[in-house]
C-alpha positions in Angstrom: 19.3 4.2 20.9 18.0 0.9 19.6 18.5 -0.3 16.0 15.4 -0.9 13.9 15.8 -4.6 14.5 16.2 -4.2 18.2 13.2 -1.8 18.3 11.1 -4.3 16.4 12.0 -7.0 19.0 11.1 -4.6 21.9 7.8 -3.6 20.4 6.9 -7.3 19.6 7.7 -8.3 23.2 5.6 -5.5 24.6 2.8 -6.3 22.3 2.9 -9.9 23.5 2.8 -8.8 27.1 -0.1 -6.4 26.4 -2.1 -9.1 24.6 -1.5 -11.7 27.3 -2.6 -9.2 30.0 -5.8 -8.3 28.1 -6.7 -11.7 26.7 -5.2 -14.3 29.0 -5.2 -17.8 27.4 -6.7 -16.4 24.2 -3.8 -14.0 23.6 -2.8 -15.9 20.4 -6.4 -16.4 19.1 -6.7 -14.4 15.8 -10.4 -13.5 16.5 -9.7 -12.3 20.0 -6.7 -10.3 18.7 -8.8 -8.7 16.0 -11.4 -7.7 18.5 -8.8 -6.3 20.9 -7.2 -4.1 18.2 -10.4 -3.0 16.5 -10.5 0.4 18.3 -6.8 1.1 17.5 -7.3 0.1 13.8 -10.4 2.2 13.5 -8.5 5.2 14.9 -5.6 4.6 12.6 -7.8 4.2 9.5 -9.6 7.4 10.3 -6.3 9.3 10.7 -4.9 7.7 7.5 -8.0 8.6 5.5 -7.7 12.2 6.7 -4.0 12.2 5.7 -4.7 10.8 2.2 -7.5 13.4 1.6 -5.1 16.2 2.6 -2.5 14.9 0.1 -5.1 14.8 -2.6 -6.3 18.3 -1.9 -2.7 19.6 -1.7 -1.8 18.1 -5.1 0.9 15.8 -3.6 -1.0 12.5 -3.9 1.0 11.6 -7.0 3.8 10.4 -4.6 1.4 7.9 -3.1 0.3 6.8 -6.6 4.0 6.4 -7.5 4.6 4.1 -4.5 1.6 2.0 -5.3 2.7 1.9 -9.0 6.1 0.7 -8.0 4.7 -2.2 -5.9 2.5 -3.4 -8.7 5.4 -3.2 -11.1 7.5 -5.2 -8.8 4.8 -7.9 -8.6 4.4 -7.8 -12.4 8.1 -8.3 -12.9 8.1 -11.3 -10.6 5.0 -12.8 -12.2 6.6 -12.5 -15.6 9.9 -13.8 -14.5 8.6 -16.9 -12.7 5.3 -17.6 -14.5 5.6 -16.0 -17.9 2.4 -14.0 -17.5 2.0 -10.3 -18.5 0.4 -8.1 -15.8 -0.5 -4.4 -16.4 -3.2 -2.1 -15.4 -4.2 1.3 -14.1 -4.2 3.1 -10.7 -7.2 5.5 -10.8 -7.7 8.3 -8.4 -11.2 9.8 -9.0 -10.7 12.9 -6.9 -8.8 15.7 -8.7 -6.6 18.1 -6.8 -6.9 21.9 -6.9 -5.3 21.9 -10.4 -7.7 19.3 -11.8 -5.0 16.6 -11.8 -6.0 13.1 -10.5 -2.5 11.7 -10.3 -3.6 8.5 -11.9 -1.1 6.1 -13.5 -0.7 3.1 -15.8 1.7 0.3 -14.8 3.3 -2.7 -16.3 6.7 -4.3 -16.3 7.1 -6.7 -19.2 8.7 -6.5 -22.7 5.2 -6.8 -24.2 3.9 -3.9 -22.2 6.9 -1.7 -23.2 6.3 -2.6 -26.9 2.6 -1.8 -26.5 3.4 1.6 -25.1 5.6 2.3 -28.1 3.3 0.8 -30.7 0.2 2.6 -29.3 1.9 5.9 -28.3 -1.0 7.9 -29.8 -3.5 6.0 -27.6 -1.4 5.2 -24.5 0.7 7.7 -22.6 
């Protein structure tokens, strides 16, 4: 079995061969590549949309919200650390699951945000 790094190299090489075979001299042209992969992306987005809708209906979409929240918090920490700016916000899912829960979340990752959560506990949860 190939390691993840080896597998990435294999797939990248095969992708390059495929693109060269399909596009010839334009195989590195971003517009030509976009057009070549449009059907694949359309298929993927349709399948992903169906998957997300199933998660929402099953009541397990909160795991996805948690992953999104984690990424925003990571970016907020970096923005505060390197630029001194405070970033916080909300992730809002408008479609409730079978129990009525939307799985929405609030995010932030700076000392000011943490203080605000404590100071405004009756308003922010």
